[in-house]
ZABA-94148 format. One record per residue: residue number from 1; residue in three letters; x negated, y negated, z of N, C-alpha, C in turn. Coordinates in steps of 0.02 Angstrom, whole numbers. Each point is the difference from the previous one (the first is absolute). Layout:
! ZABA-94148
SITE     n   res       nu       nv       nw      cau      cav      caw       cu       cv       cw
SITE   NUM   ala        X        Y        Z        X        Y        Z        X        Y        Z
...
! end
This chain:
! ZABA-94148
SITE     n   res       nu       nv       nw      cau      cav      caw       cu       cv       cw
SITE     1   ala     -285     -857      205       48       49       23       32      -23       66
SITE     2   glu       63       14        7       35      -16       61       17       65       37
SITE     3   ala      -16        2       64       14       60       40       72       -2       25
SITE     4   val       36       55      -11       69        6       21       11       70       28
SITE     5   asp       12        4       65       15       64       32      -49       56      -21
SITE     6   gly      -64      -14        3      -51       51      -14      -15       11      -74
SITE     7   ala       31      -39      -43      -12        7      -72      -25      -68      -27
SITE     8   gln      -33        3      -58      -23      -61      -33       47      -15      -59
SITE     9   val       15      -64      -10       40      -21      -58      -41      -49      -40
SITE    10   val      -11       17      -64      -38      -43      -45       45      -19      -59
SITE    11   ser        0      -64      -17       40      -24      -56      -42      -54      -35
SITE    12   ser      -17       11      -64      -45      -47      -33        7        1      -75
SITE    13   glu      -12      -57      -31       -6       -5      -72      -72       15      -19
SITE    14   val      -10       41      -50      -67       20      -21       -6       -5      -76
SITE    15   ser      -61        8      -25      -11        5      -72       -8       73      -18
SITE    16   ala       34       22      -52       -6       69      -24        7       -1      -75
SITE    17   arg      -37       44      -34        4        1      -74       61       37      -25
SITE    18   asp       24       48       41       59       39      -20       33       32       61
SITE    19   ala       55       34      -12       38       31       54      -41       53       37
SITE    20   asp      -39       39      -37      -40       53       32      -50      -29       49
SITE    21   gln      -31      -56      -19      -48      -31       46       35      -27       62
SITE    22   leu       60      -27       -9       37      -26       58       18       57       48
SITE    23   val       23       56      -27       16       58       42      -63       23       37
SITE    24   ser      -56        2      -36      -63       20       30      -20      -46       58
SITE    25   leu        9      -65       -9      -16      -48       53       45       11       61
SITE    26   val       64       14      -11       45       14       55      -22       63       37
SITE    27   asp      -16       53      -37      -22       63       31      -64      -10       40
SITE    28   gln      -48      -35      -28      -64      -12       34       10      -39       65
SITE    29   thr       41      -52       -3       12      -42       58       37       40       54
SITE    30   arg       51       37      -19       38       41       48      -45       52       32
SITE    31   asp      -42       33      -41      -45       51       27      -51      -29       48
SITE    32   arg      -24      -61      -15      -50      -32       43       31      -21       67
SITE    33   leu       62      -24       -2       32      -24       61       33       57       41
SITE    34   gly       15       55      -33       32       56       35       75       -9        6
SITE    35   asn       23      -13       60       71       -7       15       24      -68      -26
SITE    36   ala       18       -3      -65       12      -66      -29       55        0      -53
SITE    37   val       28      -61       -9       43      -16      -56      -38      -52      -41
SITE    38   val      -11       15      -64      -38      -45      -43       43      -20      -60
SITE    39   ala       12      -65       -7       38      -27      -57      -45      -47      -39
SITE    40   leu      -13       17      -63      -41      -43      -42       39      -18      -63
SITE    41   gly      -10      -61      -23       33      -23      -60      -51      -32      -47
SITE    42   ala       12        7      -65      -45      -28      -50       40      -21      -61
SITE    43   leu      -27      -49      -35       27      -21      -64      -38       37      -54
SITE    44   ile       35       43      -37      -32       41      -52       39       -9      -65
SITE    45   asp      -34      -24      -51       31      -12      -65       64      -41        5
SITE    46   gly       -2      -52       42       57      -46        5       57       25       43
SITE    47   arg       -6       59       29       52       27       44      -29       12       69
SITE    48   val       43       -4       49      -21       13       69        8       75       13
SITE    49   leu      -51       29       31        4       69       22      -12        3       75
SITE    50   leu       43       35       35       -7       10       72      -12       74       12
SITE    51   val      -46       16       46      -10       69       21       -3        0       77
SITE    52   val       37       46       30        1        7       72      -20       71       18
SITE    53   gly      -49        6       45      -21       65       26       13        3       74
SITE    54   val       25       57       23       16       10       71      -34       65       23
SITE    55   ala      -35       -4       56      -32       60       29       54       53       16
SITE    56   arg      -16       62      -12       48       55       13       22        2       73
SITE    57   glu      -44      -23       45       15        2       72       57      -48       19
SITE    58   leu       14      -48      -43       51      -50       15       68       23      -28
SITE    59   ala       29       49       33       60       33      -26       59      -46       -8
SITE    60   gly        4      -53       40       58      -45       -3       -4      -53      -54
SITE    61   val      -55        0      -39      -10      -52      -50        0       33      -69
SITE    62   asp       39      -27      -46        9       29      -67      -26      -49      -53
SITE    63   ala      -54       18      -34      -31      -44      -50       48      -19      -56
SITE    64   ser       42       46      -21       46      -16      -55       51      -52       21
SITE    65   arg       23        3       62       47      -51       25      -34      -68        5
SITE    66   leu      -62        0       25      -36      -63        8      -12      -33      -68
SITE    67   val      -21       40      -49      -17      -30      -66       63      -26      -34
SITE    68   lys       57       31       13       63      -25      -28       18      -68       30
SITE    69   glu      -17      -12       63       11      -66       31      -38      -53      -38
SITE    70   gly      -63       14      -16      -40      -48      -38       25       -8      -71
SITE    71   ala       20       54      -31       24       -3      -69       62      -43       -6
SITE    72   arg       42        3       50       62      -40        0      -17      -74       -4
SITE    73   val      -51      -22       36      -22      -70       -1      -24      -19      -70
SITE    74   leu      -33       47      -34      -28      -14      -67       50        7      -56
SITE    75   gly       59       25       15       49       12      -52      -16       62      -40
SITE    76   gly      -32       48       32      -19       62      -34       25       60       38
SITE    77   gly      -30       57      -13       20       62       32      -60       42       16
SITE    78   gly       12       52       40      -56       44       18       24       60       38
SITE    79   gly      -47       41       20       16       61       37      -63       38       14
SITE    80   gly        8       64       17      -58       41       15       16       51       54
SITE    81   ser      -49       13       42        7       49       54       -8      -35       67
SITE    82   lys        3       39       54       -7      -29       67      -70      -29       10
SITE    83   thr      -50       27      -36      -69      -23       11      -27      -47      -54
SITE    84   leu       33       -3      -59      -24      -44      -53       59      -26      -41
SITE    85   gly        6      -66       -2       53      -31      -40      -30      -49      -49
SITE    86   arg       32       -7      -59      -22      -47      -51       61      -39      -24
SITE    87   ala      -14      -63      -16       54      -43      -27      -30      -51      -47
SITE    88   gly       43      -25      -43      -20      -53      -46       53      -53       -4
SITE    89   gly      -21      -59      -22       47      -54       -8      -30      -53      -44
SITE    90   gly       41      -45      -22      -22      -48      -48      -13      -70       26
SITE    91   asp        4      -11       66       -6      -68       27      -64       -8       41
SITE    92   pro      -57      -15      -33      -64       -5       36       -1      -55       53
SITE    93   glu       43      -50       -8        2      -55       50       23       25       68
SITE    94   arg       33       58        2       29       24       63      -39       59       30
SITE    95   leu      -61       13      -26      -40       56       25      -14       -6       75
SITE    96   thr      -21      -59       22      -15      -10       71       62       12       43
SITE    97   glu       57      -25      -24       63       11       36       18       74        4
SITE    98   ala      -10       36      -56       15       72       -2      -44       38       49
SITE    99   leu      -64      -16        2      -46       33       47       19      -15       72
SITE   100   gly       22      -61       13       22      -19       67       62       39       21
SITE   101   gln       46       10      -48       61       39       14      -18       72       17
SITE   102   ile      -47       29      -37      -22       68       13      -31        5       69
SITE   103   lys      -42      -49       17      -34        0       66       52       -2       55
SITE   104   gln       49      -45       -5       51       -5       52       41       64        6
SITE   105   ala       16       31      -56       38       63        1      -42       56       31
SITE   106   ala      -66        0      -14      -44       50       29       -5       -8       76
SITE   107   ile       -6      -62       23       -4      -12       72       65       21       34
SITE   108   ala       57      -16      -31       65       20       28        6       76        3
SITE   109   ala      -23       35      -53        3       74        0      -46       30       53
SITE   110   leu      -58      -29       10      -47       25       51       28       -9       70
SITE   111   arg       36      -54        9       27      -14       67       65       38       13
SITE   112   gly       25       32      -53       59       43        6       63      -38        9
! end
């Protein structure tokens, strides 16, 4: 995790059996860290899935906007709410790049 203006930012590729498990991992990590932005990505059934969770206290950060940044890199789409965003894409080779894009966008949003 990287500390940015009192918040933690986590961005990582993980293993997950399905979308529900990936969401659960994001929720668990965010809850454990507290004031955090958590972006996790996994390859599931040949497709890339990204999930972004944002603590409610971080009013200036929107999970749906962040996940769309990553989806654009993957050639996919996504959306969600201010606290939870999901996206998918078909280019597994670019998962690391997509997570990096989300991390940079999260840091920029935290710094205002």
